[in-house]
CHARMM internal coordinates of N, CA and C (Angstrom, degrees):
IC EDIT
DIST 1 N 1 CA 1.4437
DIST 1 CA 1 C 1.5268
ANGL 1 N 1 CA 1 C 111.56
DIST 1 C 2 N 1.2957
ANGL 1 CA 1 C 2 N 118.04
DIHE 1 N 1 CA 1 C 2 N 5.54
DIST 2 N 2 CA 1.4717
ANGL 1 C 2 N 2 CA 119.72
DIHE 1 CA 1 C 2 N 2 CA 179.46
DIST 2 CA 2 C 1.5225
ANGL 2 N 2 CA 2 C 111.93
DIHE 1 C 2 N 2 CA 2 C -59.53
DIST 2 C 3 N 1.3197
ANGL 2 CA 2 C 3 N 117.08
DIHE 2 N 2 CA 2 C 3 N -43.14
DIST 3 N 3 CA 1.4652
ANGL 2 C 3 N 3 CA 120.28
DIHE 2 CA 2 C 3 N 3 CA 179.96
DIST 3 CA 3 C 1.5238
ANGL 3 N 3 CA 3 C 111.38
DIHE 2 C 3 N 3 CA 3 C -66.85
DIST 3 C 4 N 1.3115
ANGL 3 CA 3 C 4 N 117.47
DIHE 3 N 3 CA 3 C 4 N -31.62
DIST 4 N 4 CA 1.4600
ANGL 3 C 4 N 4 CA 121.36
DIHE 3 CA 3 C 4 N 4 CA -178.28
DIST 4 CA 4 C 1.5224
ANGL 4 N 4 CA 4 C 111.90
DIHE 3 C 4 N 4 CA 4 C -62.88
DIST 4 C 5 N 1.3151
ANGL 4 CA 4 C 5 N 117.57
DIHE 4 N 4 CA 4 C 5 N -28.81
DIST 5 N 5 CA 1.4668
ANGL 4 C 5 N 5 CA 121.17
DIHE 4 CA 4 C 5 N 5 CA -179.64
DIST 5 CA 5 C 1.5277
ANGL 5 N 5 CA 5 C 111.92
DIHE 4 C 5 N 5 CA 5 C -64.35
DIST 5 C 6 N 1.3197
ANGL 5 CA 5 C 6 N 117.03
DIHE 5 N 5 CA 5 C 6 N -17.08
DIST 6 N 6 CA 1.4657
ANGL 5 C 6 N 6 CA 121.37
DIHE 5 CA 5 C 6 N 6 CA -179.15
DIST 6 CA 6 C 1.5297
ANGL 6 N 6 CA 6 C 112.55
DIHE 5 C 6 N 6 CA 6 C -93.18
DIST 6 C 7 N 1.3213
ANGL 6 CA 6 C 7 N 117.45
DIHE 6 N 6 CA 6 C 7 N -1.02
DIST 7 N 7 CA 1.4649
ANGL 6 C 7 N 7 CA 121.55
DIHE 6 CA 6 C 7 N 7 CA -178.81
DIST 7 CA 7 C 1.5265
ANGL 7 N 7 CA 7 C 110.97
DIHE 6 C 7 N 7 CA 7 C -81.67
DIST 7 C 8 N 1.3347
ANGL 7 CA 7 C 8 N 115.81
DIHE 7 N 7 CA 7 C 8 N 155.66
DIST 8 N 8 CA 1.4673
ANGL 7 C 8 N 8 CA 120.61
DIHE 7 CA 7 C 8 N 8 CA 175.88
DIST 8 CA 8 C 1.5224
ANGL 8 N 8 CA 8 C 110.91
DIHE 7 C 8 N 8 CA 8 C -73.49
DIST 8 C 9 N 1.3308
ANGL 8 CA 8 C 9 N 116.73
DIHE 8 N 8 CA 8 C 9 N -41.81
DIST 9 N 9 CA 1.4683
ANGL 8 C 9 N 9 CA 121.84
DIHE 8 CA 8 C 9 N 9 CA 179.43
DIST 9 CA 9 C 1.5222
ANGL 9 N 9 CA 9 C 108.62
DIHE 8 C 9 N 9 CA 9 C -142.47
DIST 9 C 10 N 1.3262
ANGL 9 CA 9 C 10 N 114.66
DIHE 9 N 9 CA 9 C 10 N 150.61
DIST 10 N 10 CA 1.4620
ANGL 9 C 10 N 10 CA 121.08
DIHE 9 CA 9 C 10 N 10 CA 179.97
DIST 10 CA 10 C 1.5202
ANGL 10 N 10 CA 10 C 109.91
DIHE 9 C 10 N 10 CA 10 C -131.11
DIST 10 C 11 N 1.3082
ANGL 10 CA 10 C 11 N 114.99
DIHE 10 N 10 CA 10 C 11 N 153.85
DIST 11 N 11 CA 1.4590
ANGL 10 C 11 N 11 CA 121.22
DIHE 10 CA 10 C 11 N 11 CA 170.93
DIST 11 CA 11 C 1.5215
ANGL 11 N 11 CA 11 C 107.01
DIHE 10 C 11 N 11 CA 11 C -126.56
DIST 11 C 12 N 1.3278
ANGL 11 CA 11 C 12 N 116.60
DIHE 11 N 11 CA 11 C 12 N 127.09
DIST 12 N 12 CA 1.4584
ANGL 11 C 12 N 12 CA 121.70
DIHE 11 CA 11 C 12 N 12 CA 172.47
DIST 12 CA 12 C 1.5134
ANGL 12 N 12 CA 12 C 106.76
DIHE 11 C 12 N 12 CA 12 C -93.22
DIST 12 C 13 N 1.3345
ANGL 12 CA 12 C 13 N 115.99
DIHE 12 N 12 CA 12 C 13 N 133.45
DIST 13 N 13 CA 1.4606
ANGL 12 C 13 N 13 CA 120.53
DIHE 12 CA 12 C 13 N 13 CA -179.13
DIST 13 CA 13 C 1.5175
ANGL 13 N 13 CA 13 C 110.11
DIHE 12 C 13 N 13 CA 13 C -122.84
DIST 13 C 14 N 1.3399
ANGL 13 CA 13 C 14 N 114.47
DIHE 13 N 13 CA 13 C 14 N 146.06
DIST 14 N 14 CA 1.4635
ANGL 13 C 14 N 14 CA 121.13
DIHE 13 CA 13 C 14 N 14 CA 173.75
DIST 14 CA 14 C 1.5187
ANGL 14 N 14 CA 14 C 107.46
DIHE 13 C 14 N 14 CA 14 C -145.72
DIST 14 C 15 N 1.3003
ANGL 14 CA 14 C 15 N 115.44
DIHE 14 N 14 CA 14 C 15 N 132.10
DIST 15 N 15 CA 1.4735
ANGL 14 C 15 N 15 CA 121.55
DIHE 14 CA 14 C 15 N 15 CA -179.06
DIST 15 CA 15 C 1.5228
ANGL 15 N 15 CA 15 C 111.88
DIHE 14 C 15 N 15 CA 15 C 53.59
DIST 15 C 16 N 1.3243
ANGL 15 CA 15 C 16 N 116.61
DIHE 15 N 15 CA 15 C 16 N 37.33
DIST 16 N 16 CA 1.4556
ANGL 15 C 16 N 16 CA 121.53
DIHE 15 CA 15 C 16 N 16 CA 176.43
DIST 16 CA 16 C 1.5122
ANGL 16 N 16 CA 16 C 115.35
DIHE 15 C 16 N 16 CA 16 C 78.18
DIST 16 C 17 N 1.3469
ANGL 16 CA 16 C 17 N 117.29
DIHE 16 N 16 CA 16 C 17 N 6.67
DIST 17 N 17 CA 1.4647
ANGL 16 C 17 N 17 CA 120.77
DIHE 16 CA 16 C 17 N 17 CA -179.48
DIST 17 CA 17 C 1.5217
ANGL 17 N 17 CA 17 C 109.81
DIHE 16 C 17 N 17 CA 17 C -122.05
DIST 17 C 18 N 1.3210
ANGL 17 CA 17 C 18 N 115.40
DIHE 17 N 17 CA 17 C 18 N 143.35
DIST 18 N 18 CA 1.4600
ANGL 17 C 18 N 18 CA 120.46
DIHE 17 CA 17 C 18 N 18 CA 177.00
DIST 18 CA 18 C 1.5221
ANGL 18 N 18 CA 18 C 108.13
DIHE 17 C 18 N 18 CA 18 C -74.20
DIST 18 C 19 N 1.3400
ANGL 18 CA 18 C 19 N 115.83
DIHE 18 N 18 CA 18 C 19 N 124.78
DIST 19 N 19 CA 1.4608
ANGL 18 C 19 N 19 CA 120.18
DIHE 18 CA 18 C 19 N 19 CA 179.21
DIST 19 CA 19 C 1.5204
ANGL 19 N 19 CA 19 C 111.70
DIHE 18 C 19 N 19 CA 19 C -106.13
DIST 19 C 20 N 1.3208
ANGL 19 CA 19 C 20 N 117.46
DIHE 19 N 19 CA 19 C 20 N -14.79
DIST 20 N 20 CA 1.4615
ANGL 19 C 20 N 20 CA 120.44
DIHE 19 CA 19 C 20 N 20 CA 178.58
DIST 20 CA 20 C 1.5185
ANGL 20 N 20 CA 20 C 109.05
DIHE 19 C 20 N 20 CA 20 C -159.89
DIST 20 C 21 N 1.3189
ANGL 20 CA 20 C 21 N 114.79
DIHE 20 N 20 CA 20 C 21 N 144.92
DIST 21 N 21 CA 1.4545
ANGL 20 C 21 N 21 CA 121.03
DIHE 20 CA 20 C 21 N 21 CA -178.35
DIST 21 CA 21 C 1.5184
ANGL 21 N 21 CA 21 C 108.24
DIHE 20 C 21 N 21 CA 21 C -145.94
DIST 21 C 22 N 1.3179
ANGL 21 CA 21 C 22 N 116.53
DIHE 21 N 21 CA 21 C 22 N 131.78
DIST 22 N 22 CA 1.4611
ANGL 21 C 22 N 22 CA 119.65
DIHE 21 CA 21 C 22 N 22 CA 177.95
DIST 22 CA 22 C 1.5087
ANGL 22 N 22 CA 22 C 111.43
DIHE 21 C 22 N 22 CA 22 C 165.83
DIST 22 C 23 N 1.3075
ANGL 22 CA 22 C 23 N 114.94
DIHE 22 N 22 CA 22 C 23 N -173.21
DIST 23 N 23 CA 1.4654
ANGL 22 C 23 N 23 CA 119.80
DIHE 22 CA 22 C 23 N 23 CA 175.62
DIST 23 CA 23 C 1.5233
ANGL 23 N 23 CA 23 C 107.96
DIHE 22 C 23 N 23 CA 23 C -75.72
DIST 23 C 24 N 1.3190
ANGL 23 CA 23 C 24 N 117.43
DIHE 23 N 23 CA 23 C 24 N 160.63
DIST 24 N 24 CA 1.4627
ANGL 23 C 24 N 24 CA 118.83
DIHE 23 CA 23 C 24 N 24 CA 176.61
DIST 24 CA 24 C 1.5385
ANGL 24 N 24 CA 24 C 112.06
DIHE 23 C 24 N 24 CA 24 C -54.64
DIST 24 C 25 N 1.3296
ANGL 24 CA 24 C 25 N 117.23
DIHE 24 N 24 CA 24 C 25 N -40.58
DIST 25 N 25 CA 1.4665
ANGL 24 C 25 N 25 CA 120.12
DIHE 24 CA 24 C 25 N 25 CA 179.06
DIST 25 CA 25 C 1.5188
ANGL 25 N 25 CA 25 C 112.16
DIHE 24 C 25 N 25 CA 25 C -65.27
DIST 25 C 26 N 1.3247
ANGL 25 CA 25 C 26 N 117.45
DIHE 25 N 25 CA 25 C 26 N -42.13
DIST 26 N 26 CA 1.4686
ANGL 25 C 26 N 26 CA 120.61
DIHE 25 CA 25 C 26 N 26 CA 179.18
DIST 26 CA 26 C 1.5262
ANGL 26 N 26 CA 26 C 110.93
DIHE 25 C 26 N 26 CA 26 C -61.65
DIST 26 C 27 N 1.3183
ANGL 26 CA 26 C 27 N 116.20
DIHE 26 N 26 CA 26 C 27 N -41.84
DIST 27 N 27 CA 1.4608
ANGL 26 C 27 N 27 CA 120.25
DIHE 26 CA 26 C 27 N 27 CA -177.76
DIST 27 CA 27 C 1.5201
ANGL 27 N 27 CA 27 C 111.71
DIHE 26 C 27 N 27 CA 27 C -68.71
DIST 27 C 28 N 1.3230
ANGL 27 CA 27 C 28 N 117.60
DIHE 27 N 27 CA 27 C 28 N -42.36
DIST 28 N 28 CA 1.4621
ANGL 27 C 28 N 28 CA 119.14
DIHE 27 CA 27 C 28 N 28 CA 179.85
DIST 28 CA 28 C 1.5302
ANGL 28 N 28 CA 28 C 111.35
DIHE 27 C 28 N 28 CA 28 C -72.02
DIST 28 C 29 N 1.3203
ANGL 28 CA 28 C 29 N 118.13
DIHE 28 N 28 CA 28 C 29 N -35.72
DIST 29 N 29 CA 1.4667
ANGL 28 C 29 N 29 CA 120.91
DIHE 28 CA 28 C 29 N 29 CA 178.58
DIST 29 CA 29 C 1.5201
ANGL 29 N 29 CA 29 C 111.91
DIHE 28 C 29 N 29 CA 29 C -65.87
DIST 29 C 30 N 1.3148
ANGL 29 CA 29 C 30 N 117.27
DIHE 29 N 29 CA 29 C 30 N -28.26
DIST 30 N 30 CA 1.4636
ANGL 29 C 30 N 30 CA 121.28
DIHE 29 CA 29 C 30 N 30 CA -179.93
DIST 30 CA 30 C 1.5274
ANGL 30 N 30 CA 30 C 112.24
DIHE 29 C 30 N 30 CA 30 C -61.78
DIST 30 C 31 N 1.3220
ANGL 30 CA 30 C 31 N 117.55
DIHE 30 N 30 CA 30 C 31 N -22.63
DIST 31 N 31 CA 1.4682
ANGL 30 C 31 N 31 CA 120.82
DIHE 30 CA 30 C 31 N 31 CA -179.02
DIST 31 CA 31 C 1.5186
ANGL 31 N 31 CA 31 C 112.06
DIHE 30 C 31 N 31 CA 31 C -73.44
DIST 31 C 32 N 1.3211
ANGL 31 CA 31 C 32 N 117.19
DIHE 31 N 31 CA 31 C 32 N -23.83
DIST 32 N 32 CA 1.4573
ANGL 31 C 32 N 32 CA 120.73
DIHE 31 CA 31 C 32 N 32 CA -176.41
DIST 32 CA 32 C 1.5158
ANGL 32 N 32 CA 32 C 113.41
DIHE 31 C 32 N 32 CA 32 C 81.25
DIST 32 C 33 N 1.3265
ANGL 32 CA 32 C 33 N 116.71
DIHE 32 N 32 CA 32 C 33 N 2.88
DIST 33 N 33 CA 1.4650
ANGL 32 C 33 N 33 CA 121.39
DIHE 32 CA 32 C 33 N 33 CA 178.46
DIST 33 CA 33 C 1.5246
ANGL 33 N 33 CA 33 C 108.91
DIHE 32 C 33 N 33 CA 33 C -96.62
DIST 33 C 34 N 1.3205
ANGL 33 CA 33 C 34 N 116.30
DIHE 33 N 33 CA 33 C 34 N 134.56
DIST 34 N 34 CA 1.4618
ANGL 33 C 34 N 34 CA 120.88
DIHE 33 CA 33 C 34 N 34 CA -176.42
DIST 34 CA 34 C 1.5284
ANGL 34 N 34 CA 34 C 112.57
DIHE 33 C 34 N 34 CA 34 C -61.96
DIST 34 C 35 N 1.3042
ANGL 34 CA 34 C 35 N 118.46
DIHE 34 N 34 CA 34 C 35 N -39.09
DIST 35 N 35 CA 1.4666
ANGL 34 C 35 N 35 CA 120.96
DIHE 34 CA 34 C 35 N 35 CA -175.42
DIST 35 CA 35 C 1.5250
ANGL 35 N 35 CA 35 C 111.82
DIHE 34 C 35 N 35 CA 35 C -117.22
DIST 35 C 36 N 1.3096
ANGL 35 CA 35 C 36 N 117.36
DIHE 35 N 35 CA 35 C 36 N 40.06
DIST 36 N 36 CA 1.4608
ANGL 35 C 36 N 36 CA 121.65
DIHE 35 CA 35 C 36 N 36 CA -178.63
DIST 36 CA 36 C 1.5220
ANGL 36 N 36 CA 36 C 110.85
DIHE 35 C 36 N 36 CA 36 C -69.14
DIST 36 C 37 N 1.3127
ANGL 36 CA 36 C 37 N 115.28
DIHE 36 N 36 CA 36 C 37 N 143.44
DIST 37 N 37 CA 1.4609
ANGL 36 C 37 N 37 CA 121.88
DIHE 36 CA 36 C 37 N 37 CA 174.18
DIST 37 CA 37 C 1.5292
ANGL 37 N 37 CA 37 C 107.94
DIHE 36 C 37 N 37 CA 37 C -97.88
DIST 37 C 38 N 1.3113
ANGL 37 CA 37 C 38 N 116.35
DIHE 37 N 37 CA 37 C 38 N 173.01
DIST 38 N 38 CA 1.4673
ANGL 37 C 38 N 38 CA 119.26
DIHE 37 CA 37 C 38 N 38 CA 175.68
DIST 38 CA 38 C 1.5191
ANGL 38 N 38 CA 38 C 111.10
DIHE 37 C 38 N 38 CA 38 C -65.32
DIST 38 C 39 N 1.3085
ANGL 38 CA 38 C 39 N 117.20
DIHE 38 N 38 CA 38 C 39 N -32.43
DIST 39 N 39 CA 1.4655
ANGL 38 C 39 N 39 CA 119.78
DIHE 38 CA 38 C 39 N 39 CA 175.66
DIST 39 CA 39 C 1.5278
ANGL 39 N 39 CA 39 C 109.79
DIHE 38 C 39 N 39 CA 39 C -64.65
DIST 39 C 40 N 1.3319
ANGL 39 CA 39 C 40 N 117.35
DIHE 39 N 39 CA 39 C 40 N -42.19
DIST 40 N 40 CA 1.4686
ANGL 39 C 40 N 40 CA 120.85
DIHE 39 CA 39 C 40 N 40 CA 175.90
DIST 40 CA 40 C 1.5245
ANGL 40 N 40 CA 40 C 110.21
DIHE 39 C 40 N 40 CA 40 C -58.90
DIST 40 C 41 N 1.3281
ANGL 40 CA 40 C 41 N 115.96
DIHE 40 N 40 CA 40 C 41 N -42.57
DIST 41 N 41 CA 1.4658
ANGL 40 C 41 N 41 CA 120.64
DIHE 40 CA 40 C 41 N 41 CA -179.13
DIST 41 CA 41 C 1.5267
ANGL 41 N 41 CA 41 C 110.63
DIHE 40 C 41 N 41 CA 41 C -64.07
DIST 41 C 42 N 1.3324
ANGL 41 CA 41 C 42 N 117.12
DIHE 41 N 41 CA 41 C 42 N -43.55
DIST 42 N 42 CA 1.4637
ANGL 41 C 42 N 42 CA 120.60
DIHE 41 CA 41 C 42 N 42 CA 178.69
DIST 42 CA 42 C 1.5218
ANGL 42 N 42 CA 42 C 110.34
DIHE 41 C 42 N 42 CA 42 C -59.39
DIST 42 C 43 N 1.3224
ANGL 42 CA 42 C 43 N 116.61
DIHE 42 N 42 CA 42 C 43 N -46.79
DIST 43 N 43 CA 1.4567
ANGL 42 C 43 N 43 CA 120.82
DIHE 42 CA 42 C 43 N 43 CA 179.53
DIST 43 CA 43 C 1.5259
ANGL 43 N 43 CA 43 C 111.34
DIHE 42 C 43 N 43 CA 43 C -64.77
DIST 43 C 44 N 1.3090
ANGL 43 CA 43 C 44 N 117.29
DIHE 43 N 43 CA 43 C 44 N -36.18
DIST 44 N 44 CA 1.4653
ANGL 43 C 44 N 44 CA 121.92
DIHE 43 CA 43 C 44 N 44 CA 176.71
DIST 44 CA 44 C 1.5299
ANGL 44 N 44 CA 44 C 110.49
DIHE 43 C 44 N 44 CA 44 C -58.99
DIST 44 C 45 N 1.3244
ANGL 44 CA 44 C 45 N 116.48
DIHE 44 N 44 CA 44 C 45 N -48.77
DIST 45 N 45 CA 1.4649
ANGL 44 C 45 N 45 CA 119.66
DIHE 44 CA 44 C 45 N 45 CA -178.58
DIST 45 CA 45 C 1.5251
ANGL 45 N 45 CA 45 C 111.91
DIHE 44 C 45 N 45 CA 45 C -67.03
DIST 45 C 46 N 1.3241
ANGL 45 CA 45 C 46 N 117.64
DIHE 45 N 45 CA 45 C 46 N -33.43
DIST 46 N 46 CA 1.4674
ANGL 45 C 46 N 46 CA 120.47
DIHE 45 CA 45 C 46 N 46 CA 176.30
DIST 46 CA 46 C 1.5261
ANGL 46 N 46 CA 46 C 110.02
DIHE 45 C 46 N 46 CA 46 C -67.18
DIST 46 C 47 N 1.3290
ANGL 46 CA 46 C 47 N 116.88
DIHE 46 N 46 CA 46 C 47 N -49.27
DIST 47 N 47 CA 1.4624
ANGL 46 C 47 N 47 CA 121.25
DIHE 46 CA 46 C 47 N 47 CA -176.60
DIST 47 CA 47 C 1.5214
ANGL 47 N 47 CA 47 C 112.60
DIHE 46 C 47 N 47 CA 47 C -63.98
DIST 47 C 48 N 1.3055
ANGL 47 CA 47 C 48 N 117.04
DIHE 47 N 47 CA 47 C 48 N -36.05
DIST 48 N 48 CA 1.4542
ANGL 47 C 48 N 48 CA 119.80
DIHE 47 CA 47 C 48 N 48 CA -176.57
DIST 48 CA 48 C 1.5284
ANGL 48 N 48 CA 48 C 112.41
DIHE 47 C 48 N 48 CA 48 C -89.07
DIST 48 C 49 N 1.3091
ANGL 48 CA 48 C 49 N 116.13
DIHE 48 N 48 CA 48 C 49 N -2.67
DIST 49 N 49 CA 1.4535
ANGL 48 C 49 N 49 CA 121.30
DIHE 48 CA 48 C 49 N 49 CA 172.85
DIST 49 CA 49 C 1.5185
ANGL 49 N 49 CA 49 C 114.54
DIHE 48 C 49 N 49 CA 49 C 57.41
DIST 49 C 50 N 1.2910
ANGL 49 CA 49 C 50 N 115.90
DIHE 49 N 49 CA 49 C 50 N 12.01
DIST 50 N 50 CA 1.4518
ANGL 49 C 50 N 50 CA 119.13
DIHE 49 CA 49 C 50 N 50 CA -177.70
DIST 50 CA 50 C 1.5142
ANGL 50 N 50 CA 50 C 112.57
DIHE 49 C 50 N 50 CA 50 C -105.79
DIST 50 C 51 N 1.2640
ANGL 50 CA 50 C 51 N 112.33
DIHE 50 N 50 CA 50 C 51 N 174.20
DIST 51 N 51 CA 1.4546
ANGL 50 C 51 N 51 CA 121.24
DIHE 50 CA 50 C 51 N 51 CA 177.80
DIST 51 CA 51 C 1.5145
ANGL 51 N 51 CA 51 C 105.86
DIHE 50 C 51 N 51 CA 51 C -116.17
DIST 51 C 52 N 1.3270
ANGL 51 CA 51 C 52 N 117.01
DIHE 51 N 51 CA 51 C 52 N 136.50
DIST 52 N 52 CA 1.4588
ANGL 51 C 52 N 52 CA 116.42
DIHE 51 CA 51 C 52 N 52 CA 179.02
DIST 52 CA 52 C 1.5160
ANGL 52 N 52 CA 52 C 110.07
DIHE 51 C 52 N 52 CA 52 C -71.78
DIST 52 C 53 N 1.3137
ANGL 52 CA 52 C 53 N 116.56
DIHE 52 N 52 CA 52 C 53 N 160.81
DIST 53 N 53 CA 1.4630
ANGL 52 C 53 N 53 CA 122.05
DIHE 52 CA 52 C 53 N 53 CA -172.01
DIST 53 CA 53 C 1.5143
ANGL 53 N 53 CA 53 C 114.47
DIHE 52 C 53 N 53 CA 53 C -64.19
DIST 53 C 54 N 1.3382
ANGL 53 CA 53 C 54 N 118.11
DIHE 53 N 53 CA 53 C 54 N -14.04
DIST 54 N 54 CA 1.4578
ANGL 53 C 54 N 54 CA 121.19
DIHE 53 CA 53 C 54 N 54 CA -177.94
DIST 54 CA 54 C 1.5295
ANGL 54 N 54 CA 54 C 113.27
DIHE 53 C 54 N 54 CA 54 C -83.10
DIST 54 C 55 N 1.3281
ANGL 54 CA 54 C 55 N 117.96
DIHE 54 N 54 CA 54 C 55 N -11.39
DIST 55 N 55 CA 1.4590
ANGL 54 C 55 N 55 CA 120.30
DIHE 54 CA 54 C 55 N 55 CA -179.69
DIST 55 CA 55 C 1.5199
ANGL 55 N 55 CA 55 C 108.79
DIHE 54 C 55 N 55 CA 55 C -78.17
DIST 55 C 56 N 1.3249
ANGL 55 CA 55 C 56 N 115.38
DIHE 55 N 55 CA 55 C 56 N 131.87
DIST 56 N 56 CA 1.4587
ANGL 55 C 56 N 56 CA 120.46
DIHE 55 CA 55 C 56 N 56 CA -179.05
DIST 56 CA 56 C 1.5026
ANGL 56 N 56 CA 56 C 111.30
DIHE 55 C 56 N 56 CA 56 C -107.92
END
COOR INIT
IC SEED 1 N 1 CA 1 C
IC BUILD
């Protein structure tokens, strides 16, 4: 996910559905962890079974 940090916007997908959409900063900040990585953010969205508010 190192290259993903350089993108303007990202979409995390699971089972063919978008579970999170936003900038790398928005996605990592959603975890509530100060030093979260994009991998942490992906796991956060999987564990919480939710979709972030930016997904339409």
